[in-house]
LOKOL-174061 format. One line per field, with one value per residue (C-alpha): residue in three letters; x, y, z. Coordinates in nm, 2 decimals. Layout:
BEGIN
res: Ala,...
x: X,...
y: Y,...
z: Z,...
This chain:
BEGIN
res: Met,Arg,Val,Ala,Arg,Val,Leu,Thr,Ala,Ala,Ala,Leu,Thr,Ala,Ala,Ala,Leu,Leu,Gly,Pro,Val,Gly,Ala,Ala,Leu,Ala,Asp,Asp,Pro,Ser,Pro,Ser,Pro,Gly,Gly,Asp,Gly,Ser,Ala,Pro,Thr,Glu,Ala,Gly,Thr,Thr,Phe,Arg,Thr,Ala,Thr,Pro,Ile,Glu,Gln,Asp,Gln,Lys,Ala,Thr,Ala,Asn,Ala,Ser,Ser,Gly,Asp,Tyr,Leu,Tyr,Trp,Val,Phe,Pro,Ala,Asp,Ala,Glu,Gln,Arg,Pro,Thr,Val,Arg,Ala,Arg,Val,Ala,Leu,Pro,Asp,Ser,Ala,Glu,Arg,His,Gly,Pro,Ser,Thr,Trp,Arg,Ile,Asp,Val,Tyr,Asp,Gly,Leu,Arg,Arg,Arg,Gln,Pro,Cys,Met,Tyr,Gly,Met,Gln,Ala,Arg,Thr,Val,Ala,Ala,Asp,Ala,Gly,Ser,Val,Glu,Leu,Ala,Cys,Thr,Leu,Arg,Thr,Val,Arg,Ser,Leu,Ala,Glu,Pro,Trp,Ser,Asn,Asp,Pro,Leu,Pro,Gly,Ser,Tyr,Tyr,Leu,Arg,Leu,Thr,Val,Thr,Asp,Leu,Pro,Glu,Glu,Asp,Leu,Gly,Leu,Pro,Val,Ala,Ala,Glu,Val,Glu,Ala,Val,Ser,Lys,Asp,Ser,Gly,Gly,Ala,Tyr,Ala,Val,Asp,Gly,Ala,Leu,Ser,Glu,Pro,Leu,Val,Pro,Gly,Val,Ser,Ala,Asp,Glu,Arg,Arg,Asn,Glu,Glu,Asp,Ala,Ala,Leu,Asp,Trp,Ser,Ser,Gly,Arg,Trp,Ser,Asp,Arg,Trp,Val,Trp,Thr,Gly,Ala,Gly,Gly,Leu,Leu,Ala,Ala,Leu,Ala,Gly,Val,Ala,Gly,Tyr,Ala,Leu,Thr,Arg,Gly,Ala,Gly,Arg,Pro,Ser,Arg,Val,Pro,Pro,Gly,Ala
x: -11.78,-11.55,-11.57,-11.48,-11.18,-11.07,-11.09,-10.89,-10.60,-10.58,-10.54,-10.27,-10.09,-10.14,-9.98,-9.69,-9.63,-9.65,-9.44,-9.12,-9.22,-9.29,-8.96,-8.75,-8.90,-8.85,-8.48,-8.41,-8.14,-8.23,-8.02,-7.76,-7.66,-7.34,-7.06,-7.09,-7.43,-7.33,-7.45,-7.21,-7.14,-6.98,-7.04,-6.83,-6.79,-6.78,-6.92,-6.59,-6.58,-6.95,-7.02,-7.18,-7.52,-7.76,-8.13,-8.34,-8.02,-8.01,-7.66,-7.55,-7.29,-7.16,-7.06,-7.06,-7.31,-7.20,-7.06,-7.18,-7.26,-7.28,-7.41,-7.46,-7.70,-7.80,-8.16,-8.29,-8.54,-8.89,-8.82,-8.93,-8.66,-8.76,-8.48,-8.50,-8.29,-8.31,-8.07,-8.03,-7.97,-7.74,-7.86,-8.09,-7.89,-7.56,-7.77,-7.85,-8.13,-8.34,-8.17,-8.28,-8.17,-8.20,-8.14,-8.07,-8.05,-7.83,-7.79,-7.48,-7.41,-7.47,-7.75,-8.00,-8.33,-8.65,-8.87,-9.22,-9.30,-9.18,-9.03,-8.69,-8.59,-8.74,-8.67,-8.66,-8.67,-8.36,-8.53,-8.62,-8.44,-8.44,-8.53,-8.67,-8.66,-8.79,-8.77,-8.95,-8.81,-8.97,-8.98,-8.62,-8.66,-8.46,-8.42,-8.46,-8.37,-8.02,-8.14,-8.38,-8.32,-8.52,-8.37,-8.20,-8.04,-7.73,-7.58,-7.76,-7.61,-7.79,-7.65,-7.74,-7.64,-7.76,-7.83,-7.91,-7.81,-7.64,-7.29,-7.22,-7.38,-7.14,-6.93,-7.17,-7.20,-7.49,-7.58,-7.75,-7.94,-8.02,-8.20,-8.30,-8.60,-8.79,-9.14,-9.15,-9.37,-9.39,-9.45,-9.68,-9.34,-9.15,-9.02,-8.85,-8.50,-8.24,-7.95,-7.65,-7.47,-7.58,-7.47,-7.20,-6.93,-6.56,-6.55,-6.39,-6.54,-6.33,-6.38,-6.75,-6.77,-6.56,-6.80,-7.11,-6.96,-6.90,-7.18,-7.35,-7.66,-7.91,-7.94,-8.26,-8.25,-8.48,-8.79,-9.06,-9.41,-9.52,-9.39,-9.62,-9.93,-9.88,-9.83,-10.13,-10.34,-10.24,-10.31,-10.66,-10.73,-10.63,-10.86,-11.15,-11.10,-11.06,-11.37,-11.56,-11.49,-11.59,-11.91,-12.01,-11.88,-12.10,-12.42,-12.39,-12.37,-12.69,-12.88,-12.87,-13.22,-13.27,-13.35,-13.70,-13.82
y: 8.26,8.59,8.57,8.21,8.29,8.56,8.34,8.08,8.30,8.45,8.11,8.00,8.32,8.26,7.92,8.06,8.33,8.10,7.83,7.99,8.10,7.75,7.62,7.87,7.77,7.38,7.45,7.64,7.45,7.26,7.23,6.98,6.79,6.88,6.66,6.26,6.31,6.17,6.34,6.53,6.39,6.68,7.04,7.35,7.55,7.92,8.09,8.05,7.66,7.60,7.27,7.30,7.09,7.06,7.13,6.82,6.65,6.55,6.62,6.47,6.59,6.43,6.72,6.83,7.04,7.39,7.38,7.60,7.39,7.55,7.44,7.65,7.57,7.78,7.92,8.06,8.35,8.25,7.98,7.99,7.77,7.57,7.43,7.15,7.02,6.75,6.66,6.36,6.42,6.26,5.98,6.13,5.98,6.21,6.55,6.77,6.97,7.11,7.27,7.51,7.47,7.70,7.74,8.06,8.12,8.41,8.54,8.57,8.89,8.75,8.91,8.72,8.61,8.62,8.30,8.33,8.03,7.72,7.61,7.81,7.76,7.50,7.38,7.01,6.85,6.66,6.33,6.42,6.19,6.44,6.79,6.90,7.26,7.44,7.77,7.89,8.19,8.46,8.40,8.46,8.77,8.84,9.22,9.44,9.77,9.83,9.91,9.62,9.30,9.09,8.75,8.74,8.46,8.29,8.11,8.08,7.98,7.75,7.76,7.53,7.56,7.53,7.83,7.75,7.44,7.35,7.42,7.05,6.93,7.12,6.90,6.60,6.42,6.49,6.39,6.66,6.60,6.89,6.95,7.25,7.23,7.49,7.57,7.72,8.03,8.10,8.45,8.57,8.68,8.75,9.12,9.31,9.30,9.06,9.02,9.07,8.79,8.56,8.64,8.39,8.55,8.45,8.37,8.59,8.68,8.44,8.16,8.21,8.21,7.89,7.74,7.83,7.68,7.38,7.33,7.63,7.63,7.68,8.05,8.17,8.31,8.58,8.37,8.32,8.20,8.57,8.63,8.36,8.46,8.86,8.73,8.49,8.79,9.03,8.79,8.67,9.07,9.11,8.80,8.93,9.28,9.12,8.90,9.20,9.43,9.16,9.09,9.44,9.53,9.24,9.33,9.71,9.65,9.77,9.48,9.54,9.63,9.54,9.85,9.92,9.71
z: -15.00,-14.98,-14.60,-14.62,-14.84,-14.62,-14.31,-14.47,-14.58,-14.23,-14.08,-14.32,-14.22,-13.88,-13.92,-14.10,-13.83,-13.53,-13.69,-13.64,-13.28,-13.17,-13.34,-13.16,-12.82,-12.91,-12.98,-12.68,-12.48,-12.18,-11.87,-11.90,-11.59,-11.42,-11.40,-11.42,-11.26,-10.92,-10.60,-10.39,-10.04,-9.89,-9.80,-9.81,-9.48,-9.64,-9.95,-10.15,-10.07,-10.11,-10.31,-10.63,-10.70,-10.97,-10.93,-10.86,-10.71,-10.35,-10.19,-9.84,-9.61,-9.27,-9.03,-8.65,-8.48,-8.49,-8.84,-9.12,-9.43,-9.77,-10.13,-10.44,-10.71,-11.05,-11.09,-11.40,-11.49,-11.42,-11.21,-10.82,-10.63,-10.32,-10.10,-9.86,-9.58,-9.36,-9.06,-8.89,-8.53,-8.30,-8.05,-7.77,-7.50,-7.60,-7.63,-7.33,-7.47,-7.76,-8.06,-8.35,-8.68,-8.99,-9.37,-9.54,-9.92,-10.08,-10.42,-10.64,-10.48,-10.13,-10.05,-9.82,-10.00,-9.81,-9.79,-9.93,-9.72,-9.57,-9.24,-9.26,-8.91,-8.66,-8.28,-8.21,-7.87,-7.74,-7.83,-8.18,-8.46,-8.73,-8.84,-9.18,-9.32,-9.63,-9.82,-10.14,-10.28,-10.49,-10.87,-11.04,-11.27,-11.59,-11.50,-11.20,-11.08,-10.92,-10.59,-10.56,-10.38,-10.65,-10.72,-11.06,-11.27,-11.15,-10.85,-10.52,-10.21,-9.94,-9.58,-9.32,-8.96,-8.60,-8.44,-8.06,-7.88,-7.53,-7.54,-7.43,-7.79,-8.00,-8.22,-8.22,-8.55,-8.79,-9.13,-9.38,-9.67,-9.91,-10.26,-10.46,-10.70,-10.89,-11.02,-11.37,-11.34,-11.72,-11.87,-11.60,-11.42,-11.74,-11.80,-12.07,-12.10,-11.98,-11.75,-11.96,-11.74,-11.47,-11.11,-11.08,-10.85,-10.87,-11.24,-11.50,-11.82,-12.03,-11.80,-11.80,-12.19,-12.18,-11.92,-12.11,-12.42,-12.25,-12.01,-11.87,-12.11,-11.82,-11.85,-12.03,-12.38,-12.55,-12.60,-12.33,-12.35,-12.31,-12.65,-12.79,-12.61,-12.72,-13.08,-13.08,-12.92,-13.19,-13.45,-13.32,-13.32,-13.68,-13.80,-13.62,-13.78,-14.12,-14.08,-13.95,-14.22,-14.48,-14.33,-14.30,-14.66,-14.78,-14.59,-14.68,-15.05,-15.24,-15.45,-15.83,-15.98,-16.32,-16.55,-16.61,-16.31
């Protein structure tokens, strides 16, 4: 009975401790859609004029072969972004040979980020109707060494262009479609510490605070599921210690012998 009472008390303590953690995680703000929710129908031609898009939002743009097309999207800690692009090519009768298309992704400091996997560049024949590209980045970290090239929370630029084609085909019309999606990698990739501000270039501190108050609530907070698992593991270890102590104490107590027996 003593052991049962001890375990019951420990279980109630565990529920009381984990309750606030679950509530804090549940109250963590979720990303809000940008603007009126309509997908952009144009692309920028430089980093400065990159068209903002949200994750899970398909953007389109009409352009000419040889143009550099830029979009920018936010990515948060513990996310593993994947960018995809599809280009509808001109009529084969107007083209004079194969073409090579490529997508590149840059972080907020305009450092090109390597692709873990995906078809980042592809050469298609002159009679191909379209070309599809993809690039999966490394998991975004909440903190990194200054000298490293690790991806950090903030803005990420997607650039789409043709890198090789016959000169006669420059200027032919094309239609592009891009999107960015993320897989949440969870606490397995969480690290201690946090970036003081997301890497969003070209925005002053006052402007960033105003934007965060209005809409930019996608930046991560202090909680991650790693905190939950760490706390739960410590609590289970404490419960095991209490139960073991109660069992060994009960087993080692000498039995009372009546006097004169």
